[in-house]
C-alpha positions as CSV (number, residue, x, y, z in Angstrom):
1,M,-3.7,2.7,13.0
2,P,0.1,1.8,13.7
3,D,2.4,4.4,14.5
4,I,5.3,4.8,11.6
5,A,8.9,5.6,12.4
6,F,12.0,6.1,10.4
7,V,15.0,4.8,12.0
8,K,18.9,4.0,11.2
9,P,19.5,0.7,9.5
10,A,20.2,-1.8,12.2
11,L,19.6,-5.3,12.4
12,P,16.8,-5.8,15.0
13,R,18.0,-8.2,17.9
14,A,14.1,-10.0,17.7
15,G,10.7,-9.7,16.4
16,I,10.2,-9.3,12.6
17,L,12.3,-8.2,9.9
18,V,10.7,-7.3,6.7
19,L,13.1,-7.3,3.9
20,P,11.5,-5.5,0.3
21,L,13.5,-7.1,-2.7
22,P,13.6,-6.1,-5.9
23,E,13.6,-8.2,-8.8
24,A,17.5,-9.0,-8.9
25,D,20.4,-11.0,-7.1
26,F,20.0,-11.3,-3.4
27,P,22.0,-8.1,-2.1
28,S,25.4,-8.7,-0.8
29,T,25.5,-5.7,1.7
30,G,22.8,-4.1,4.1
31,L,20.3,-5.8,6.3
32,F,19.5,-8.6,4.1
33,A,23.2,-9.7,4.2
34,E,23.5,-9.2,7.9
35,A,20.2,-11.3,8.6
36,D,21.5,-14.1,6.3
37,A,24.8,-14.1,7.8
38,A,23.1,-14.2,11.6
39,L,21.1,-17.2,10.0
40,S,24.7,-18.9,8.3
41,G,22.8,-18.6,4.9
42,A,19.7,-19.8,5.8
43,L,17.9,-16.8,4.4
44,T,19.2,-17.3,1.0
45,R,18.7,-20.9,1.1
46,A,14.8,-20.8,2.1
47,L,14.1,-17.8,-0.3
48,E,15.8,-19.9,-3.3
49,A,13.8,-23.1,-2.1
50,A,10.5,-21.0,-1.9
51,G,11.1,-19.8,-5.6
52,F,11.3,-16.2,-4.3
53,K,12.5,-14.0,-7.3
54,G,11.3,-10.5,-6.0
55,R,8.6,-10.2,-8.5
56,K,6.1,-7.6,-7.8
57,G,3.3,-8.7,-5.3
58,Q,5.3,-12.0,-4.8
59,S,6.2,-12.5,-0.9
60,A,7.7,-15.2,1.6
61,I,7.6,-16.2,5.1
62,L,10.1,-17.8,7.4
63,W,8.7,-18.8,10.6
64,S,11.1,-18.8,13.6
65,P,14.0,-18.8,11.3
66,G,16.4,-18.4,14.3
67,A,18.4,-15.6,15.6
68,G,15.8,-14.3,17.8
69,F,13.6,-13.4,14.9
70,T,10.2,-14.4,15.3
71,K,9.7,-14.3,11.2
72,I,11.1,-13.0,8.3
73,I,9.0,-11.5,5.6
74,A,10.5,-11.4,2.1
75,L,8.6,-8.9,-0.3
76,G,9.0,-8.4,-4.1
77,L,9.1,-5.2,-5.4
78,G,9.4,-5.8,-9.2
79,K,12.0,-4.6,-11.4
80,P,14.1,-1.8,-9.9
81,E,13.2,0.7,-12.7
82,D,9.6,0.3,-12.2
83,L,9.8,1.2,-8.6
84,N,7.8,4.5,-8.2
85,A,6.0,6.2,-5.4
86,L,2.8,4.2,-6.6
87,A,4.8,1.0,-6.6
88,A,6.3,1.7,-3.1
89,E,2.5,2.5,-1.7
90,A,1.7,-0.8,-3.0
91,A,4.4,-2.8,-1.3
92,G,3.6,-1.0,1.6
93,G,0.2,-2.0,1.7
94,A,0.9,-5.3,0.8
95,L,2.7,-5.6,4.5
96,I,-0.6,-5.0,6.0
97,P,-2.3,-8.3,6.0
98,L,1.1,-10.1,6.2
99,L,1.4,-8.4,9.7
100,A,-2.2,-8.1,10.9
101,Q,-1.7,-10.2,13.9
102,D,2.0,-8.8,14.8
103,R,2.5,-5.8,17.1
104,E,5.7,-4.4,15.4
105,A,8.0,-4.9,12.5
106,T,11.1,-3.6,11.3
107,I,11.0,-2.7,7.4
108,A,14.8,-2.6,5.8
109,A,14.1,0.0,3.3
110,E,17.7,1.2,3.3
111,A,18.2,0.3,-0.2
112,M,15.1,2.7,-1.1
113,T,15.4,6.2,-1.5
114,P,13.9,8.2,1.9
115,T,11.3,9.5,-0.4
116,L,10.3,5.7,-1.4
117,A,10.7,4.7,2.1
118,A,7.9,7.4,2.9
119,S,5.8,6.3,0.1
120,M,5.8,2.8,1.4
121,A,5.0,4.2,4.9
122,M,2.4,5.9,3.4
123,G,0.7,2.8,1.5
124,A,1.0,0.7,4.8
125,L,-0.9,3.5,6.9
126,L,-3.6,3.8,3.9
127,R,-4.2,0.0,4.0
128,A,-4.3,-0.4,7.6
129,W,-7.3,1.8,8.1
130,R,-10.5,0.2,9.1
131,F,-14.0,1.5,10.2
132,D,-15.0,-0.8,13.3
133,R,-16.9,1.6,15.3
134,Y,-19.9,-0.4,15.4
135,R,-18.4,-3.9,15.8
136,T,-19.3,-5.1,19.2
137,K,-18.5,-8.9,19.2
138,E,-15.4,-9.0,16.8
139,K,-13.3,-12.2,17.6
140,E,-10.3,-11.3,19.2
141,E,-8.3,-13.1,16.1
142,D,-10.1,-10.8,13.9
143,K,-8.8,-7.7,15.4
144,P,-5.6,-6.3,13.8
145,K,-2.9,-5.6,16.2
146,L,-0.1,-3.8,14.4
147,E,1.2,-1.1,16.6
148,R,4.5,0.3,15.1
149,L,6.2,-0.1,12.1
150,A,9.5,1.0,11.8
151,F,11.4,1.8,8.3
152,A,15.0,1.8,8.4
153,T,16.4,4.0,5.9
154,S,19.6,5.8,4.8
155,D,18.5,9.2,5.7
156,T,15.6,9.3,8.4
157,S,15.6,13.2,8.5
158,D,14.7,13.4,4.6
159,A,12.3,10.4,5.0
160,K,10.7,12.2,7.9
161,H,10.4,15.4,5.8
162,A,8.6,13.5,2.7
163,F,6.4,11.9,5.1
164,A,4.9,14.7,7.0
165,P,2.3,16.1,4.0
166,M,1.9,12.2,3.3
167,R,0.5,11.8,6.7
168,A,-1.6,15.0,6.5
169,V,-3.1,13.7,3.4
170,A,-3.5,10.4,5.0
171,D,-5.7,12.2,7.9
172,G,-7.6,13.8,5.1
173,V,-8.5,10.3,3.0
174,F,-9.3,8.8,6.5
175,L,-11.7,11.5,7.4
176,T,-13.3,11.2,4.0
177,R,-13.5,7.1,4.6
178,E,-15.0,7.7,7.9
179,L,-17.6,10.1,6.7
180,V,-18.6,7.8,3.7
181,S,-18.8,4.8,5.6
182,E,-21.0,6.1,8.7
183,P,-24.7,4.6,8.6
184,P,-27.4,7.2,7.5
185,N,-29.1,7.3,10.6
186,I,-26.0,8.7,12.2
187,L,-24.7,11.2,9.6
188,H,-27.6,12.9,8.4
189,P,-27.2,16.7,7.2
190,V,-27.2,18.1,10.3
191,E,-24.7,15.5,11.8
192,F,-22.4,16.2,8.8
193,A,-22.2,19.7,9.1
194,D,-21.5,19.6,12.6
195,R,-18.7,17.0,12.1
196,C,-17.2,20.0,9.7
197,R,-16.9,22.2,12.5
198,A,-13.4,19.8,13.4
199,L,-11.8,21.5,10.6
200,E,-11.5,24.6,12.5
201,K,-9.0,23.1,14.9
202,L,-6.6,23.1,11.8
203,G,-7.2,26.8,11.0
204,V,-10.0,26.3,8.3
205,E,-12.9,28.8,8.4
206,V,-16.4,27.1,8.7
207,E,-19.7,28.4,8.0
208,I,-23.2,26.6,8.1
209,L,-26.0,27.7,6.0
210,G,-29.5,26.6,7.6
211,M,-33.1,26.6,6.3
212,K,-33.3,30.3,7.1
213,E,-30.2,31.4,5.2
214,M,-30.9,29.1,2.1
215,K,-34.7,30.4,1.7
216,R,-33.3,34.1,1.7
217,L,-30.8,33.4,-0.8
218,G,-32.9,31.5,-2.9
219,F,-31.7,28.1,-3.2
220,G,-34.6,26.4,-4.7
221,A,-33.4,23.6,-6.5
222,L,-31.5,22.2,-3.4
223,L,-34.3,22.9,-0.9
224,G,-36.5,21.2,-3.2
225,V,-34.4,17.8,-2.9
226,A,-34.9,18.0,0.7
227,M,-38.5,18.8,1.0
228,G,-39.6,15.1,1.6
229,S,-36.9,14.7,4.8
230,A,-37.8,15.1,8.2
231,V,-34.3,16.2,8.6
232,E,-33.3,19.8,8.0
233,P,-30.5,20.5,4.8
234,R,-27.5,22.1,5.4
235,V,-24.7,23.9,3.1
236,V,-21.0,24.2,4.6
237,V,-18.9,26.8,3.5
238,M,-15.1,26.2,4.1
239,Q,-12.3,28.4,3.6
240,W,-8.6,27.9,3.8
241,K,-6.4,30.6,3.3
242,G,-2.9,29.6,2.9
243,A,-1.8,31.8,0.3
244,G,-0.1,34.3,2.5
245,K,0.4,38.2,2.2
246,S,2.4,37.8,-1.0
247,R,-0.3,35.9,-2.9
248,K,-3.6,37.3,-1.5
249,S,-4.6,38.8,-5.0
250,A,-4.7,35.3,-6.4
251,K,-8.2,34.1,-6.8
252,P,-9.2,31.3,-4.8
253,L,-9.5,27.3,-6.0
254,A,-13.0,26.1,-5.7
255,F,-14.4,22.6,-4.9
256,I,-17.8,21.7,-4.3
257,G,-19.4,18.4,-3.2
258,K,-22.8,16.3,-3.5
259,G,-23.7,15.3,0.0
260,V,-26.7,13.3,-0.2
261,T,-26.9,11.6,2.9
262,F,-29.1,8.9,1.7
263,D,-30.9,8.5,-1.3
264,T,-34.1,6.8,-1.7
265,G,-34.6,8.5,-5.2
266,G,-37.4,10.4,-3.8
267,I,-41.0,9.7,-5.1
268,S,-39.0,8.6,-8.1
269,I,-38.1,5.7,-5.5
270,K,-35.4,3.1,-6.3
271,P,-35.7,-0.5,-6.3
272,A,-35.1,-2.0,-2.9
273,G,-32.1,-4.3,-3.6
274,G,-28.9,-2.4,-2.7
275,M,-30.7,0.7,-1.6
276,E,-28.5,0.5,1.6
277,D,-25.4,1.5,-0.4
278,M,-27.1,5.0,-1.0
279,K,-25.4,6.0,2.4
280,W,-22.6,7.1,0.2
281,D,-24.1,9.5,-2.0
282,M,-22.5,12.0,0.2
283,A,-19.0,11.0,-1.1
284,G,-18.5,13.8,-3.3
285,A,-19.0,16.2,-0.1
286,G,-16.9,13.8,2.0
287,T,-14.1,14.4,-0.7
288,V,-14.4,17.9,-0.3
289,V,-14.2,17.8,3.4
290,G,-11.1,15.3,3.6
291,L,-9.5,17.5,1.1
292,M,-10.0,20.6,2.8
293,A,-8.4,18.5,5.9
294,A,-5.6,17.6,3.8
295,L,-4.6,21.0,2.5
296,A,-4.9,22.6,5.9
297,G,-3.1,19.7,7.8
298,R,-0.1,20.2,5.5
299,R,-0.6,24.1,5.5
300,A,-0.9,24.5,1.9
301,K,0.2,27.7,0.5
302,V,-2.8,28.4,-1.4
303,D,-6.6,30.2,-0.7
304,V,-9.2,27.2,-1.4
305,I,-12.6,27.5,-0.8
306,G,-15.0,24.0,-0.2
307,I,-18.5,24.1,-0.4
308,V,-20.8,20.9,0.4
309,G,-24.5,20.8,-0.1
310,L,-26.1,18.2,2.6
311,V,-29.7,16.7,2.1
312,E,-31.6,13.6,2.4
313,N,-33.7,12.4,-0.7
314,M,-36.6,11.1,0.9
315,P,-40.3,10.0,-0.1
316,S,-43.0,11.4,1.7
317,G,-46.2,13.5,1.5
318,T,-44.2,16.8,1.5
319,A,-41.5,15.4,-0.9
320,Q,-41.0,17.3,-4.2
321,R,-42.9,15.6,-7.2
322,P,-42.2,14.8,-10.8
323,G,-43.5,17.7,-12.8
324,D,-42.6,20.3,-10.1
325,V,-40.7,23.4,-11.4
326,V,-38.3,24.9,-9.2
327,K,-36.4,28.2,-9.3
328,T,-32.6,27.9,-8.9
329,F,-29.9,30.3,-7.4
330,S,-29.2,31.3,-10.7
331,G,-32.7,32.3,-11.5
332,Q,-33.1,29.6,-14.2
333,T,-36.1,27.3,-13.7
334,V,-36.3,23.3,-14.0
335,E,-38.7,21.1,-14.7
336,V,-38.0,18.0,-12.3
337,I,-38.9,15.1,-14.2
338,N,-37.2,12.5,-12.0
339,T,-36.8,13.2,-8.4
340,D,-33.9,10.3,-8.4
341,A,-31.6,12.8,-10.5
342,E,-31.3,15.0,-7.2
343,G,-27.7,15.5,-7.1
344,R,-27.4,17.8,-10.0
345,L,-29.9,20.0,-8.5
346,V,-28.1,20.2,-5.3
347,L,-24.9,21.0,-7.3
348,A,-27.0,23.8,-9.5
349,D,-27.4,26.2,-6.6
350,L,-23.9,25.5,-5.0
351,L,-21.9,26.3,-8.3
352,W,-24.1,29.6,-9.0
353,Y,-23.3,30.4,-5.3
354,C,-19.6,29.7,-5.5
355,Q,-19.3,32.0,-8.5
356,D,-21.5,34.8,-7.3
357,R,-19.7,34.9,-3.8
358,F,-16.3,33.8,-4.7
359,E,-15.2,34.5,-8.3
360,P,-13.1,31.7,-8.0
361,R,-10.2,30.9,-10.3
362,F,-11.7,27.5,-11.4
363,M,-14.3,25.1,-9.9
364,I,-14.0,21.2,-9.6
365,D,-17.4,19.6,-8.3
366,L,-17.7,16.1,-7.2
367,A,-20.5,14.1,-7.3
368,T,-21.4,10.4,-7.3
369,L,-24.1,11.4,-9.7
370,T,-25.0,8.8,-12.1
371,G,-25.1,4.9,-12.5
372,A,-24.5,5.5,-16.6
373,I,-20.8,6.5,-15.6
374,I,-20.6,2.8,-14.0
375,V,-22.1,1.4,-17.2
376,A,-19.4,3.5,-19.2
377,L,-16.3,3.3,-17.2
378,G,-16.8,0.6,-14.5
379,H,-15.0,1.2,-11.5
380,E,-11.8,1.8,-12.4
381,H,-11.9,5.3,-13.8
382,A,-13.9,8.4,-12.6
383,G,-15.9,10.5,-15.3
384,L,-14.3,13.6,-16.3
385,F,-16.2,16.4,-17.6
386,S,-14.8,19.9,-18.3
387,N,-15.4,23.1,-20.6
388,D,-11.1,23.8,-20.2
389,D,-8.6,21.7,-21.9
390,D,-6.0,22.7,-19.3
391,L,-7.7,22.0,-16.3
392,A,-9.0,18.6,-17.8
393,Q,-5.3,17.5,-18.4
394,R,-3.9,18.5,-15.3
395,I,-6.7,16.7,-13.4
396,L,-6.0,13.7,-15.7
397,A,-2.2,14.0,-15.0
398,A,-2.5,14.3,-11.1
399,G,-5.1,11.0,-11.2
400,Q,-2.2,9.1,-13.1
401,L,0.4,10.0,-10.6
402,T,-2.0,9.4,-7.3
403,G,-3.5,5.9,-8.5
404,E,-6.9,7.8,-8.8
405,P,-7.6,7.8,-12.8
406,A,-10.2,9.7,-14.3
407,W,-11.3,9.5,-18.0
408,R,-12.3,12.5,-20.5
409,M,-16.1,12.2,-21.3
410,P,-17.5,14.7,-23.9
411,L,-19.6,17.8,-23.8
412,A,-21.8,18.9,-26.8
413,D,-24.6,20.7,-27.7
414,A,-26.0,17.8,-29.4
415,Y,-26.4,16.3,-25.8
416,D,-27.5,19.6,-24.4
417,K,-30.8,19.3,-26.7
418,A,-32.0,16.6,-24.8
419,I,-32.6,18.5,-21.4
420,R,-34.7,21.2,-22.9
421,S,-38.2,21.5,-21.1
422,D,-41.5,22.5,-22.8
423,I,-42.5,24.3,-19.7
424,A,-39.0,25.5,-17.9
425,D,-35.5,26.6,-18.9
426,M,-34.5,23.0,-18.7
427,K,-35.4,19.5,-17.1
428,N,-33.4,17.6,-14.7
429,V,-32.9,14.2,-17.1
430,G,-32.4,13.7,-20.8
431,G,-33.6,9.9,-21.0
432,R,-31.4,6.8,-20.7
433,P,-29.0,7.5,-23.6
434,A,-25.8,9.2,-22.4
435,G,-27.3,9.7,-18.8
436,A,-23.7,10.9,-17.5
437,V,-23.2,13.3,-20.3
438,T,-26.7,14.9,-20.1
439,A,-26.2,15.2,-16.4
440,A,-23.0,16.9,-16.9
441,Q,-24.5,19.2,-19.6
442,F,-27.3,20.2,-17.0
443,I,-24.4,21.2,-14.6
444,Q,-22.8,23.2,-17.0
445,R,-25.5,25.4,-17.2
446,F,-25.2,26.4,-13.9
447,I,-21.6,27.7,-15.1
448,N,-21.8,31.6,-15.2
449,T,-19.7,32.8,-17.8
450,K,-21.4,36.6,-18.3
451,N,-18.0,37.7,-16.9
452,G,-15.5,35.8,-18.9
453,P,-14.6,32.1,-19.0
454,M,-14.9,30.1,-15.9
455,P,-12.9,26.9,-15.8
456,W,-14.9,24.3,-14.7
457,A,-14.8,20.5,-14.3
458,H,-16.9,17.8,-13.0
459,L,-16.1,14.5,-11.8
460,D,-18.8,11.5,-11.8
461,I,-17.3,9.3,-9.0
462,A,-20.5,7.0,-8.7
463,G,-18.1,4.2,-9.6
464,T,-15.2,4.9,-7.5
465,A,-16.1,5.9,-4.3
466,W,-16.6,2.5,-3.0
467,T,-15.2,-0.7,-3.3
468,S,-16.2,-4.2,-2.7
469,K,-13.1,-5.8,-2.7
470,D,-9.2,-5.1,-1.2
471,H,-6.8,-3.3,-3.0
472,P,-3.2,-2.6,-2.3
473,T,-4.0,0.6,0.0
474,I,-7.6,0.8,0.0
475,P,-9.4,-1.9,2.3
476,K,-12.9,-2.8,1.0
477,G,-15.3,0.0,1.6
478,A,-15.2,3.3,1.0
479,T,-12.0,4.7,-1.1
480,A,-12.0,8.6,-0.6
481,Y,-11.2,8.8,-4.2
482,G,-10.4,12.4,-5.2
483,V,-8.6,13.6,-2.1
484,R,-5.2,12.7,-3.3
485,L,-6.1,13.6,-6.7
486,L,-7.2,17.0,-6.0
487,D,-4.4,17.5,-3.3
488,R,-1.7,16.9,-6.0
489,L,-3.5,18.9,-8.7
490,V,-3.4,21.7,-6.1
491,A,0.1,21.0,-5.3
492,E,1.4,21.2,-8.9
493,L,-0.9,23.8,-9.9
494,D,-0.2,26.5,-7.2
495,E,2.4,25.2,-5.3
496,G,5.0,23.6,-7.7
C-alpha cells in the first residue's frame, strides 16, 4: 500500500508528475503551467496531439518528456460541475493501474479543494489494496511497486484533517476485504472470532460466545446450522462506546452480520460448480467487523453494537436434516425445509438476542442471503428490506453518497403466508417465487415489537459482496460493500 502525503504545490525536479485536469482549457497557472514552461510548451502540444480533452476517465502519458521527468500523466476529471467526492475517488483509483510499476508520484491537486484532494487520495488507497498473502511465485513485473503518493494541495492542513477519518474507514474496508478473501480452511469460525480480538487495540470491547454459552442461552437455530461441522461455531459481540458521558442515555445502534465461513448447503447440498465462492458467505459478518474497526478508528461519537454469528454449514452424519424442527432463542419454532437456507437461521437468534440484551435504537443486519436478490438486482444494488421508512431512506441516501447503492424491496403479509408451516411456527423457505422477499419476511419474524416499534433493516448483499472485475476504487475480489455506507449512515445520523 502506498504512503499518502499532502504537500505544498511545487514542481518536482524529477520523477513522475500527475496532472488531474477538468474538461476545460488547459490552465494558465499552477503546476501545469510550470511544467509546460519547463518543457517549452511541449506538454500542451503533446496533449493536443493526443486529443486529450480532460474527459472523465481519459488519460494520456508523456514518456521521458524532459526537464528531469520520467513521465507526465494527464488524467481527465470530466466537467468541473460534476467533480464531487465520488468522482475524485474514481480519479484517484484510476491512477493506480497507471502507476503500478512506479515507486512514487506527485499529483498536482492544487486546483481541487483540500477535501476533494483527500477524496482523490482515498480512491487511490482503496484501489491499491490487494490480497497476495498466498502468492509465492509472482513475477517481479506483476508486483506493484508504488510506495508513495504526494498530493500537492493549496492547504495541506485541511487536506490532512479531511483524510484522517477517511484513512480509518479505508482500514475498516481493508479488514473486511481481507476476511472475505481468506480461504475457508484458514478462516473457520474459531479463527474468525480470534481475529475479532484485534479490535480491542482500537478500544472495542470484544466478547466471544462459545458452544457452552450458546447452548445455555438457547441458540437452537444457529446451533442447528453448525451441527454438521467439525469446527465449533462462535458468536462475537463487539461494543464501541464512543458517545461520551453527555450522550450515555442514548440507545446504541446495532449491526448484525451473517458469518457462514463456508456454505456447502448442508444436506441440501449445492452444485459443485462455483461452490468455491461460498467462502464469502461470511461477508455480512466481515462487513460488521470492518465497520466496527472504521468507527473505532475514527473515534466515532456514538455507541454501537456489532454482533456476528460464525458457523460452517457442512454435510455429515451429524448435520441438520430437511424436516428437522429447531427452537430459536425467541422461543419460536422453525421447520427446516432446506438446509441451504441457513443464514436466516443464524440471524434469527442473533437479532432476538441483540434486542433482548441491548435494546438498541435500531438494528441493521447484513447477509449474503439469497441468489434470488442477484436475479432481481444483479450486482449493482444490494436489496434493502425495512419496517421503517425513515431508516430505509437514510440507508438509501448514504448508499448514493458512498457509491454503495441499495434498492428497497417490498415486505407484505401476502409474502409472509409463504413461510407458514404445518407443524411449527414457520418454515425456513417459501418456495422459488420472491425468494429474497420471503427470506426477509422470515427474518422480520424475529424483530420483537412487544415493547414498541423496533426499526430494522435487512441488507441482502449476495450480489454486491464480491466482484469479478476491477472497478475504479475496488479491485477484483471482495468489495467490503456496506462498510462505507453504514459508516456514513452513522456519521450523518448521530454525528451530523
